[in-house]
FIDO-516553 format. One record per residue (C-alpha): residue in one letter; x, z, y. Coordinates in steps of 0.05 Angstrom, whole numbers. Example, Ala and Ser with C-alpha at 12.3 -4.5 7.8 and 13.67 -1.06 7.14 Angstrom:
2
residuo=a; c1=246; c3=156; c2=-90
residuo=s; c1=273; c3=143; c2=-21
//
This chain:
212
residuo=m; c1=0; c3=0; c2=0
residuo=s; c1=28; c3=-20; c2=68
residuo=a; c1=36; c3=32; c2=123
residuo=p; c1=-18; c3=33; c2=176
residuo=s; c1=-2; c3=-3; c2=241
residuo=p; c1=20; c3=44; c2=298
residuo=g; c1=-34; c3=63; c2=347
residuo=p; c1=-34; c3=58; c2=423
residuo=f; c1=-11; c3=130; c2=432
residuo=d; c1=51; c3=117; c2=390
residuo=d; c1=69; c3=44; c2=405
residuo=l; c1=74; c3=9; c2=472
residuo=a; c1=56; c3=-59; c2=443
residuo=a; c1=-7; c3=-30; c2=412
residuo=f; c1=-25; c3=2; c2=479
residuo=r; c1=-14; c3=-63; c2=516
residuo=a; c1=-61; c3=-100; c2=470
residuo=l; c1=-114; c3=-46; c2=475
residuo=a; c1=-109; c3=-40; c2=551
residuo=a; c1=-111; c3=-115; c2=563
residuo=g; c1=-174; c3=-120; c2=521
residuo=r; c1=-211; c3=-62; c2=553
residuo=l; c1=-190; c3=-79; c2=624
residuo=g; c1=-208; c3=-151; c2=613
residuo=s; c1=-281; c3=-131; c2=601
residuo=f; c1=-282; c3=-77; c2=654
residuo=e; c1=-320; c3=-95; c2=718
residuo=h; c1=-282; c3=-57; c2=771
residuo=t; c1=-312; c3=-38; c2=838
residuo=t; c1=-282; c3=-56; c2=905
residuo=v; c1=-291; c3=-14; c2=968
residuo=p; c1=-319; c3=-61; c2=1022
residuo=d; c1=-282; c3=-72; c2=1087
residuo=a; c1=-301; c3=-25; c2=1143
residuo=p; c1=-273; c3=-8; c2=1212
residuo=g; c1=-212; c3=36; c2=1205
residuo=l; c1=-207; c3=26; c2=1130
residuo=r; c1=-136; c3=17; c2=1104
residuo=r; c1=-118; c3=-9; c2=1035
residuo=a; c1=-65; c3=12; c2=986
residuo=g; c1=-44; c3=-5; c2=915
residuo=v; c1=-15; c3=43; c2=863
residuo=v; c1=13; c3=30; c2=793
residuo=l; c1=-6; c3=64; c2=729
residuo=c; c1=59; c3=43; c2=696
residuo=a; c1=63; c3=53; c2=620
residuo=v; c1=133; c3=56; c2=590
residuo=e; c1=164; c3=85; c2=528
residuo=h; c1=191; c3=156; c2=542
residuo=d; c1=217; c3=203; c2=489
residuo=g; c1=194; c3=153; c2=437
residuo=v; c1=121; c3=148; c2=458
residuo=p; c1=81; c3=109; c2=510
residuo=s; c1=77; c3=148; c2=575
residuo=l; c1=56; c3=140; c2=647
residuo=i; c1=103; c3=149; c2=706
residuo=l; c1=82; c3=198; c2=760
residuo=i; c1=120; c3=221; c2=821
residuo=k; c1=122; c3=282; c2=864
residuo=r; c1=127; c3=257; c2=935
residuo=a; c1=182; c3=278; c2=982
residuo=y; c1=169; c3=341; c2=1022
residuo=r; c1=162; c3=301; c2=1087
residuo=g; c1=121; c3=243; c2=1111
residuo=r; c1=53; c3=226; c2=1082
residuo=n; c1=26; c3=271; c2=1026
residuo=p; c1=87; c3=317; c2=1025
residuo=g; c1=101; c3=348; c2=957
residuo=q; c1=38; c3=320; c2=926
residuo=w; c1=32; c3=289; c2=856
residuo=g; c1=21; c3=214; c2=860
residuo=l; c1=29; c3=146; c2=828
residuo=p; c1=81; c3=97; c2=854
residuo=g; c1=48; c3=56; c2=908
residuo=g; c1=31; c3=51; c2=981
residuo=g; c1=-3; c3=13; c2=1037
residuo=m; c1=-13; c3=-62; c2=1038
residuo=e; c1=28; c3=-105; c2=1086
residuo=d; c1=-1; c3=-166; c2=1121
residuo=g; c1=-17; c3=-221; c2=1073
residuo=e; c1=-10; c3=-178; c2=1010
residuo=t; c1=-61; c3=-166; c2=956
residuo=p; c1=-68; c3=-95; c2=929
residuo=e; c1=-32; c3=-117; c2=865
residuo=q; c1=27; c3=-145; c2=905
residuo=a; c1=31; c3=-82; c2=947
residuo=a; c1=30; c3=-38; c2=885
residuo=l; c1=86; c3=-76; c2=851
residuo=r; c1=128; c3=-78; c2=915
residuo=e; c1=120; c3=-4; c2=924
residuo=l; c1=137; c3=9; c2=851
residuo=h; c1=204; c3=-23; c2=863
residuo=e; c1=216; c3=8; c2=931
residuo=e; c1=198; c3=79; c2=910
residuo=i; c1=229; c3=85; c2=841
residuo=g; c1=270; c3=21; c2=830
residuo=v; c1=226; c3=-8; c2=776
residuo=t; c1=212; c3=-83; c2=777
residuo=a; c1=147; c3=-111; c2=750
residuo=g; c1=116; c3=-180; c2=759
residuo=p; c1=45; c3=-208; c2=754
residuo=a; c1=54; c3=-221; c2=680
residuo=d; c1=63; c3=-146; c2=668
residuo=v; c1=-4; c3=-129; c2=700
residuo=l; c1=-58; c3=-114; c2=647
residuo=g; c1=-115; c3=-105; c2=696
residuo=r; c1=-142; c3=-57; c2=748
residuo=l; c1=-191; c3=1; c2=755
residuo=d; c1=-240; c3=19; c2=810
residuo=d; c1=-218; c3=25; c2=882
residuo=f; c1=-217; c3=98; c2=901
residuo=p; c1=-242; c3=116; c2=971
residuo=a; c1=-192; c3=170; c2=990
residuo=a; c1=-209; c3=221; c2=1043
residuo=s; c1=-146; c3=199; c2=1080
residuo=g; c1=-181; c3=134; c2=1099
residuo=f; c1=-148; c3=90; c2=1047
residuo=a; c1=-183; c3=49; c2=993
residuo=i; c1=-133; c3=55; c2=935
residuo=t; c1=-130; c3=1; c2=882
residuo=p; c1=-101; c3=25; c2=815
residuo=v; c1=-63; c3=-29; c2=777
residuo=v; c1=-45; c3=-19; c2=703
residuo=v; c1=23; c3=-45; c2=681
residuo=a; c1=63; c3=-39; c2=616
residuo=l; c1=139; c3=-49; c2=615
residuo=d; c1=182; c3=-54; c2=553
residuo=d; c1=246; c3=-42; c2=592
residuo=p; c1=237; c3=-11; c2=661
residuo=g; c1=312; c3=-1; c2=668
residuo=p; c1=343; c3=60; c2=701
residuo=l; c1=299; c3=95; c2=752
residuo=a; c1=325; c3=96; c2=823
residuo=p; c1=277; c3=140; c2=864
residuo=s; c1=281; c3=133; c2=939
residuo=p; c1=298; c3=201; c2=968
residuo=d; c1=259; c3=185; c2=1031
residuo=e; c1=195; c3=178; c2=991
residuo=v; c1=203; c3=211; c2=923
residuo=h; c1=223; c3=282; c2=907
residuo=s; c1=222; c3=273; c2=831
residuo=v; c1=198; c3=226; c2=776
residuo=h; c1=159; c3=251; c2=715
residuo=h; c1=127; c3=223; c2=652
residuo=t; c1=63; c3=243; c2=616
residuo=s; c1=47; c3=216; c2=548
residuo=l; c1=-16; c3=176; c2=535
residuo=r; c1=-33; c3=225; c2=480
residuo=k; c1=-31; c3=282; c2=531
residuo=l; c1=-75; c3=244; c2=579
residuo=a; c1=-126; c3=232; c2=523
residuo=a; c1=-126; c3=305; c2=499
residuo=d; c1=-191; c3=343; c2=503
residuo=d; c1=-161; c3=400; c2=543
residuo=t; c1=-127; c3=357; c2=597
residuo=p; c1=-186; c3=349; c2=645
residuo=v; c1=-209; c3=416; c2=672
residuo=w; c1=-271; c3=421; c2=717
residuo=v; c1=-267; c3=478; c2=766
residuo=p; c1=-333; c3=503; c2=797
residuo=q; c1=-333; c3=503; c2=873
residuo=p; c1=-364; c3=558; c2=917
residuo=g; c1=-410; c3=510; c2=952
residuo=g; c1=-431; c3=475; c2=888
residuo=g; c1=-402; c3=418; c2=849
residuo=r; c1=-338; c3=416; c2=809
residuo=l; c1=-266; c3=397; c2=824
residuo=l; c1=-226; c3=358; c2=773
residuo=q; c1=-157; c3=381; c2=754
residuo=m; c1=-115; c3=341; c2=704
residuo=w; c1=-72; c3=393; c2=669
residuo=l; c1=-11; c3=354; c2=647
residuo=g; c1=33; c3=415; c2=637
residuo=p; c1=34; c3=491; c2=649
residuo=e; c1=49; c3=482; c2=724
residuo=w; c1=27; c3=410; c2=730
residuo=r; c1=-44; c3=401; c2=755
residuo=v; c1=-64; c3=336; c2=789
residuo=h; c1=-125; c3=330; c2=834
residuo=a; c1=-162; c3=270; c2=863
residuo=p; c1=-146; c3=218; c2=886
residuo=t; c1=-89; c3=213; c2=834
residuo=g; c1=-125; c3=258; c2=785
residuo=a; c1=-188; c3=215; c2=790
residuo=m; c1=-150; c3=151; c2=776
residuo=l; c1=-116; c3=184; c2=716
residuo=w; c1=-184; c3=207; c2=691
residuo=q; c1=-214; c3=138; c2=696
residuo=f; c1=-153; c3=108; c2=661
residuo=r; c1=-162; c3=159; c2=606
residuo=e; c1=-236; c3=146; c2=598
residuo=v; c1=-237; c3=70; c2=605
residuo=v; c1=-170; c3=48; c2=577
residuo=l; c1=-151; c3=102; c2=527
residuo=l; c1=-219; c3=125; c2=502
residuo=g; c1=-261; c3=62; c2=514
residuo=r; c1=-316; c3=97; c2=553
residuo=s; c1=-353; c3=79; c2=617
residuo=a; c1=-332; c3=120; c2=677
residuo=r; c1=-335; c3=118; c2=752
residuo=v; c1=-297; c3=163; c2=800
residuo=a; c1=-313; c3=145; c2=872
residuo=d; c1=-353; c3=209; c2=883
residuo=f; c1=-301; c3=257; c2=856
residuo=a; c1=-286; c3=315; c2=903
residuo=q; c1=-218; c3=316; c2=937
residuo=p; c1=-182; c3=379; c2=961
residuo=d; c1=-176; c3=384; c2=1037
residuo=w; c1=-100; c3=381; c2=1034
residuo=t; c1=-103; c3=310; c2=1006
residuo=r; c1=-130; c3=283; c2=1072
residuo=h; c1=-61; c3=279; c2=1102
//
């Protein structure tokens, strides 16, 4: 009897095939243009780390926009760019990783951030990202979380709020809790891509400190 084929949590090629199929049939939403709205693109970049498929996250530098916050590589669009082009450019500028259009597997919903940005999450898989070269002006540190951890039942934690509603925290480690907007995009990636479930996140609550 032949051994079973590796699954998407254990093999990057298997993840790529799964993600391309699910994102190909996913009808993403786009935040409409509005006065004062700014647009940005971020990358959910899957690579092999410690032998398993993982996503790259960053902790932003303790200065500038979103100081010290958890995030995905990415940033604002420049004139003439698409969100995908902006996301891939920022991936290279922030952590030294180069990806092209052929590496893009699809995208998720735009997230209307409280900071005034509509953020487009782009999903990428890279067999060989090369050595990371984080920009000290923008990135304090680079981290990886395995796809298996993202899919685990105990990773999303919903915290009741005093005024009603619940706040999502993605618990990726003992001291590693990621809130919306980044946490919302990770949650939709988990639900849509990893677990094959329908999920929308535009109404997810955002902590006040993410507005800056």
